[in-house]
C-alpha distance (Angstrom), angle and dihedral (degrees) to the residues before:
residue distance angle dihedral
X1 . . .
X2 3.74 . .
X3 3.78 92.0 .
X4 3.80 91.0 51.2
X5 3.84 91.3 52.2
X6 3.86 90.1 48.5
X7 3.78 90.6 49.0
X8 3.83 92.8 48.1
X9 3.80 91.2 49.3
X10 3.86 91.3 45.4
X11 3.85 89.1 53.7
X12 3.77 93.3 50.7
X13 3.81 92.8 47.7
X14 3.79 92.7 47.2
X15 3.87 92.8 46.3
X16 3.82 92.9 50.1
X17 3.79 93.4 47.1
X18 3.86 90.4 45.2
X19 3.83 90.3 52.1
X20 3.81 94.1 45.6
X21 3.83 91.3 48.2
X22 3.85 91.6 49.1
X23 3.76 92.8 51.7
X24 3.81 93.6 44.0
X25 3.76 98.6 46.1
X26 3.86 95.4 38.8
X27 3.76 89.8 54.5
X28 3.81 91.2 45.0
X29 3.80 92.4 51.7
X30 3.81 89.7 48.5
X31 3.72 91.7 52.4
X32 3.76 90.8 48.6
X33 3.77 94.8 46.9
X34 3.84 92.6 49.6
X35 3.78 104.8 35.5
X36 3.81 121.0 -171.3
X37 3.71 94.1 -131.8
X38 3.73 141.6 105.6
X39 3.79 124.1 36.4
X40 3.87 119.6 4.0
X41 3.88 94.7 -109.5
X42 3.86 92.6 55.8
X43 3.79 94.1 44.9
X44 3.81 90.4 47.6
X45 3.81 91.0 50.6
X46 3.73 92.1 47.5
X47 3.80 91.1 50.2
X48 3.83 90.3 53.4
X49 3.73 93.3 48.2
X50 3.87 91.1 49.2
X51 3.81 89.1 52.4
X52 3.73 89.6 52.0
X53 3.85 98.8 45.3
X54 3.84 99.7 37.9
X55 3.77 97.3 71.7
X56 3.86 89.7 54.2
X57 3.75 89.5 54.0
X58 3.81 88.7 63.7
X59 3.80 100.3 39.5
X60 3.86 95.5 34.0
X61 3.88 96.1 86.2
X62 3.78 90.3 45.4
X63 3.82 92.5 50.9
X64 3.88 90.7 47.6
X65 3.78 90.1 51.4
X66 3.83 91.7 46.1
X67 3.73 89.6 52.8
X68 3.81 96.3 45.5
X69 3.85 96.8 44.6
X70 3.82 101.5 30.9
X71 3.82 118.0 17.6
X72 3.77 96.7 37.5
X73 3.86 94.8 48.4
X74 3.82 91.5 47.9
X75 3.79 92.9 51.2
X76 3.82 92.8 42.5
X77 3.88 91.4 49.3
X78 3.78 91.7 50.7
X79 3.80 92.5 51.6
X80 3.86 89.5 45.3
X81 3.82 90.8 54.9
X82 3.87 87.8 71.3
X83 3.81 93.9 55.6
X84 3.71 137.1 79.6
X85 3.86 125.9 -96.3
X86 3.85 91.0 -81.4
X87 3.80 91.9 47.2
X88 3.79 91.8 -123.2
X89 3.85 108.4 97.4
X90 3.80 122.4 60.6
X91 3.82 108.5 -125.3
X92 3.78 100.5 170.5
X93 3.85 116.1 -147.9
X94 3.85 92.1 -14.2
X95 3.86 92.3 111.8
X96 3.76 92.2 49.2
X97 3.87 90.5 49.5
X98 3.80 88.5 50.9
X99 3.80 91.0 52.4
X100 3.83 92.9 52.4
X101 3.80 93.2 49.3
X102 3.89 98.3 40.1
X103 3.86 114.9 104.9
X104 3.78 93.4 -152.6
X105 3.74 91.7 52.2
X106 3.74 91.9 51.3
X107 3.85 89.5 47.6
X108 3.78 88.2 52.5
X109 3.82 91.9 51.2
X110 3.83 90.5 50.6
X111 3.83 91.9 49.1
X112 3.78 92.4 49.1
X113 3.76 89.8 51.4
X114 3.72 89.4 49.1
X115 3.78 91.4 53.1
X116 3.82 91.0 46.0
X117 3.80 90.7 53.1
X118 3.88 94.4 50.0
X119 3.78 114.3 24.4
X120 3.93 103.4 54.6
X121 3.89 90.9 41.9
X122 3.75 92.2 47.3
X123 3.80 96.4 46.1
X124 3.80 92.2 45.6
X125 3.78 94.6 46.9
X126 3.80 95.9 46.2
X127 3.85 90.2 42.0
X128 3.77 91.7 53.3
X129 3.76 95.5 44.0
X130 3.78 92.6 48.0
X131 3.85 92.3 46.0
X132 3.80 89.7 54.6
X133 3.81 95.7 43.4
X134 3.84 95.2 47.6
X135 3.77 92.3 48.7
X136 3.82 87.3 64.4
X137 3.83 101.6 53.5
X138 3.72 130.1 66.4
X139 3.83 94.9 -125.7
X140 3.74 90.6 50.0
X141 3.86 94.5 118.1
X142 3.83 89.3 55.1
X143 3.87 90.5 50.2
X144 3.84 90.6 48.8
X145 3.73 90.9 51.5
X146 3.78 92.9 52.1
X147 3.80 92.3 46.8
X148 3.94 89.7 46.0
X149 3.85 93.0 47.7
X150 3.85 97.1 87.2
X151 3.89 88.5 61.1
X152 3.80 86.6 71.5
X153 3.90 90.6 59.5
X154 3.80 121.6 82.7
X155 3.79 119.7 -119.2
X156 3.73 90.9 -109.2
X157 3.78 92.6 49.9
X158 3.75 91.2 49.2
X159 3.75 90.4 50.3
X160 3.71 92.7 53.3
X161 3.81 89.6 51.7
X162 3.77 91.3 52.1
X163 3.76 91.8 45.4
X164 3.76 86.9 67.9
X165 3.78 89.2 50.8
X166 3.83 92.4 53.5
X167 3.81 93.7 36.4
X168 3.80 115.2 139.4
X169 3.81 126.9 -162.9
X170 3.82 119.5 -163.0
X171 3.77 129.1 -140.1
X172 3.77 118.3 7.6
X173 3.80 94.6 -27.1
X174 3.75 118.3 130.5
X175 3.77 111.9 -100.8
X176 3.86 106.5 -118.2
X177 3.87 92.5 175.3
X178 3.79 109.3 100.7
X179 3.74 96.5 -139.1
X180 3.89 93.5 49.6
X181 3.84 89.6 43.6
X182 3.80 90.1 56.0
X183 3.83 92.0 45.3
X184 3.88 90.1 49.6
X185 3.82 90.3 47.7
X186 3.71 91.3 59.7
X187 3.88 93.2 45.3
X188 3.78 97.3 -97.5
X189 3.88 129.0 135.4
X190 3.79 117.2 -102.1
X191 3.82 115.0 -118.3
X192 3.75 138.7 -160.7
X193 3.78 89.7 -117.8
X194 3.75 101.9 -174.1
X195 3.85 90.5 53.5
X196 3.79 95.9 58.1
X197 3.79 105.7 106.7
X198 3.78 118.3 -120.2
X199 3.79 95.1 0.7
X200 3.79 93.1 60.4
X201 3.76 87.8 68.1
X202 3.81 88.2 64.0
X203 3.76 91.2 48.5
X204 3.94 88.4 56.0
X205 3.79 90.2 46.1
X206 3.75 90.4 57.6
X207 3.83 88.0 66.9
X208 3.84 94.2 54.5
X209 3.80 91.0 44.7
X210 3.82 90.2 50.4
X211 3.89 89.3 52.4
X212 3.77 100.3 41.9
X213 3.84 101.4 40.5
X214 3.79 88.8 79.2
X215 3.85 89.5 56.7
X216 3.76 93.0 49.7
X217 3.79 91.3 45.1
X218 3.85 95.1 54.5
X219 3.79 95.0 47.0
X220 3.79 93.9 44.4
X221 3.80 91.6 44.9
X222 3.77 90.8 57.5
X223 3.78 90.8 48.8
X224 3.78 92.8 48.9
X225 3.89 90.7 53.6
X226 3.81 87.3 57.2
X227 3.85 91.2 62.6
X228 3.90 107.5 106.2
X229 3.78 111.5 -109.4
X230 3.78 88.2 -137.7
X231 3.88 90.3 67.5
X232 3.76 90.5 54.5
X233 3.69 94.8 45.1
X234 3.78 93.1 49.2
X235 3.83 89.2 52.3
X236 3.79 90.7 51.8
X237 3.77 91.6 49.6
X238 3.84 90.3 50.5
X239 3.73 88.2 55.2
X240 3.72 102.9 -103.6
X241 3.76 117.7 158.4
X242 3.74 127.3 -139.2
X243 3.74 96.3 -92.3
X244 3.87 91.4 50.9
X245 3.76 91.8 48.0
X246 3.77 90.1 50.4
X247 3.86 97.6 48.8
X248 3.82 100.6 29.6
X249 3.85 102.7 35.0
X250 3.71 111.2 21.0
X251 3.77 103.8 36.7
X252 3.91 96.7 48.4
X253 3.75 91.5 48.9
X254 3.87 93.8 53.0
X255 3.80 96.5 35.4
X256 3.77 91.5 115.0
X257 3.79 91.9 55.8
X258 3.83 90.3 45.3
X259 3.79 88.8 54.5
X260 3.90 92.2 50.3
X261 3.86 90.9 48.1
X262 3.83 91.3 46.5
X263 3.88 94.2 48.5
X264 3.80 93.0 44.6
X265 3.84 92.5 53.7
X266 3.87 89.1 43.1
X267 3.78 89.8 58.7
X268 3.82 89.9 47.5
X269 3.85 90.2 50.5
X270 3.80 91.4 52.3
X271 3.84 87.9 58.5
X272 3.75 97.6 40.9
X273 3.78 107.6 143.7
X274 3.89 117.1 132.1
X275 3.78 96.1 61.0
X276 3.81 95.6 53.3
X277 3.81 92.0 40.8
X278 3.76 94.1 52.6
X279 3.81 98.9 39.7
X280 3.85 103.3 39.7
X281 3.75 109.9 -10.1
X282 3.79 86.0 -131.1
X283 3.77 93.9 -57.6
X284 3.86 124.9 140.5
X285 3.82 94.3 31.5
X286 3.79 95.6 -57.3
X287 3.79 99.1 116.9
X288 3.85 115.4 132.1
X289 3.78 129.1 -169.9
X290 3.80 98.5 -96.3
X291 3.82 90.9 50.8
X292 3.77 93.2 46.3
X293 3.85 89.3 53.6
X294 3.72 91.1 50.3
X295 3.84 89.8 47.8
X296 3.81 94.1 51.9
X297 3.74 90.6 48.3
X298 3.87 88.8 66.6
X299 3.77 106.1 17.2
X300 3.78 109.6 119.6
X301 3.70 92.2 -9.9
X302 3.76 93.9 -39.9
X303 3.81 135.0 -71.8
X304 3.80 110.1 -131.3
X305 3.87 93.8 -174.1
X306 3.79 97.5 52.7
X307 3.79 95.0 41.4
X308 3.80 88.3 49.7
X309 3.86 91.3 53.7
X310 3.82 90.7 53.4
X311 3.77 90.9 46.6
X312 3.82 91.1 52.0
X313 3.92 91.7 48.8
X314 3.80 89.5 52.6
X315 3.83 90.2 49.8
X316 3.67 89.7 48.8
X317 3.73 92.1 50.8
X318 3.81 93.4 49.5
X319 3.81 97.8 43.7
X320 3.90 99.6 71.5
X321 3.84 89.9 50.1
X322 3.76 92.9 50.6
X323 3.86 92.4 46.6
X324 3.76 92.7 49.4
X325 3.82 88.8 48.5
X326 3.82 92.9 50.9
X327 3.85 94.4 44.2
X328 3.83 91.0 49.2
X329 3.88 91.5 49.1
X330 3.88 88.9 50.0
X331 3.81 89.8 50.7
X332 3.74 92.5 51.9
X333 3.79 90.8 48.6
X334 3.75 92.0 52.0
X335 3.80 90.5 45.7
X336 3.82 89.5 57.9
């Protein structure tokens, strides 16, 4: 444990030092290569060249990393989707035809749509309601901290916690799972909840909702505090009740923030992987696209072509949402 901490600190120190050294020496070399000396025309030309080159010294490393870790993998994955399992023989659209006809792929699409319909809406709704309620009580900050706490837990860690909640013990064993213990307390029959087709998807969604509601709450709480008090006071004077103030005053004024939270969680849902892998490993009709891609990367020695097709479909699903989010942010900036 100590050696890992020391190694992590060493990496941080070396990385900070390397970045500082790069920026210092690259700017120094630029100044030496284009000196502001001699006649006025040369000095002016060198100053202009410095101004043009210097920004690229700062964003250059980021652009290189972006290309190496984002652009190149996307292009390579797209090309790989037209090749066989070993990535050697060109097979055209065969992998895409397989995807359309594969039952497990269609099940994954259905499950992803189900997740998209439930999780972003639930997280945004609960986050907004909690943000409004906690702003009206003296212990609101404590409540927000409790709700936000799951954000500090990894998806795998959260899944392990919820595994104990859904745990089932057969025979005459004592039910240690919280849900089954409650069911048994009221005279019901314990169930293997995560193996119940269709409904088990909702049991898995609860985990992500539990984690992401804190994120939605924090963002929406900040937006709600930006609503002018005069607006609320005017609504109260006009006789509006709490429900009307919430839906007709608060929600319209933070609608832009709601959209951002919604789309951010939507992108996360499209990439959901850890929860399904930890809880069911895609069994009992819970497979989603990210898990199916991972599965085909290793199934029977791995199939590069089929896993690449699934990766491309996930990227195509995510891209329109990201583009819409960026364009909307640009419109807001231009509006201000």
